[in-house]
C-alpha positions as CSV (number, residue, x, y, z in Angstrom):
1,M,0.0,0.0,0.0
2,K,2.8,2.4,0.9
3,V,4.7,1.6,-2.3
4,S,1.7,2.4,-4.5
5,R,1.2,5.7,-2.7
6,L,4.9,6.6,-3.3
7,I,4.6,5.7,-6.9
8,F,1.5,7.8,-7.3
9,L,3.1,10.7,-5.5
10,G,6.2,10.3,-7.7
11,L,4.2,10.4,-10.9
12,I,2.4,13.5,-9.8
13,L,5.7,15.3,-9.0
14,L,7.1,14.1,-12.3
15,F,4.3,15.6,-14.4
16,L,3.5,18.6,-12.2
17,P,6.1,20.9,-13.8
18,N,4.7,20.3,-17.3
19,L,1.2,21.3,-16.1
20,V,2.6,24.5,-14.4
21,W,4.8,25.6,-17.3
22,A,2.2,25.0,-20.1
23,D,1.1,28.5,-21.2
24,C,-2.2,29.4,-22.9
25,V,-3.3,32.7,-24.5
26,D,-6.7,34.2,-25.2
27,A,-6.6,34.5,-29.0
28,T,-9.9,36.4,-29.2
29,R,-8.0,39.5,-28.3
30,V,-5.4,39.1,-31.0
31,T,-5.5,41.8,-33.6
32,S,-2.3,41.1,-35.6
33,Y,0.9,39.1,-35.8
34,Y,4.5,39.6,-36.6
35,I,6.6,36.8,-38.3
36,Q,9.9,36.6,-36.5
37,G,11.5,33.7,-38.4
38,A,10.9,30.5,-40.3
39,H,9.1,28.9,-37.4
40,D,8.2,31.7,-34.9
41,F,5.7,34.5,-34.8
42,I,4.4,37.0,-32.2
43,L,0.7,37.6,-31.7
44,Y,-0.4,41.1,-30.8
45,N,-3.3,42.7,-29.0
46,R,-3.2,46.1,-30.7
47,L,0.4,47.3,-30.2
48,T,1.1,45.0,-27.2
49,P,2.7,41.6,-27.7
50,A,0.3,38.9,-26.4
51,A,2.3,35.7,-27.1
52,Y,5.4,34.3,-28.7
53,V,4.5,31.1,-30.7
54,N,6.9,28.4,-32.0
55,V,5.8,26.0,-34.8
56,P,8.9,24.0,-35.7
57,W,7.3,21.7,-38.1
58,C,5.9,24.4,-40.4
59,N,7.6,27.0,-42.5
60,I,6.5,30.6,-42.2
61,F,7.3,33.1,-44.9
62,S,7.2,36.9,-44.8
63,D,3.9,36.8,-46.7
64,S,2.3,33.9,-44.8
65,V,-1.3,34.1,-43.5
66,I,-1.7,32.9,-40.0
67,Q,-5.1,32.1,-38.4
68,T,-6.0,30.7,-35.0
69,T,-8.3,27.8,-34.8
70,T,-9.8,28.4,-31.3
71,G,-10.4,31.3,-29.0
72,Y,-8.0,30.0,-26.5
73,I,-4.7,28.4,-27.6
74,C,-2.2,26.4,-25.7
75,D,0.9,24.2,-26.4
76,G,-0.1,21.4,-28.7
77,D,-3.0,23.2,-30.3
78,K,-3.1,24.1,-33.9
79,V,-2.8,27.2,-36.0
80,I,-3.5,27.6,-39.7
81,I,-0.5,28.8,-41.7
82,D,-1.1,29.3,-45.4
83,R,-4.1,26.9,-45.3
84,Q,-2.1,24.2,-43.5
85,A,-2.8,23.0,-40.0
86,C,0.4,23.4,-37.8
87,D,1.0,22.1,-34.3
88,I,2.1,24.7,-31.8
89,F,5.2,23.4,-30.0
90,S,5.4,26.2,-27.5
91,I,3.5,29.3,-26.7
92,R,4.6,31.9,-24.2
93,S,2.4,34.7,-23.0
94,S,3.4,38.4,-23.1
95,S,5.6,37.9,-20.1
96,F,8.2,36.2,-22.2
97,S,11.7,37.7,-22.4
98,Q,14.0,37.6,-25.4
């Protein structure tokens, strides 16, 4: 009985940092975006950065069109880039530092 509790507690502690560090952003307030590289872009709420988004498995070009698929986006969700669904690898809210 004690061993199963320890294993359960260990699993919780193992996965807890992933739950805490996962970031989500309210995409309903996004008014524009800025393409920062071949796999990164910044979502803006008017003139204020709202989120930094990384999509390593899709290429982004200077004339790419980016659309969100839901009103609230998190790591692992999808965005549409040039009519292609792309998985978000990481998203950091406006508190990110570069």
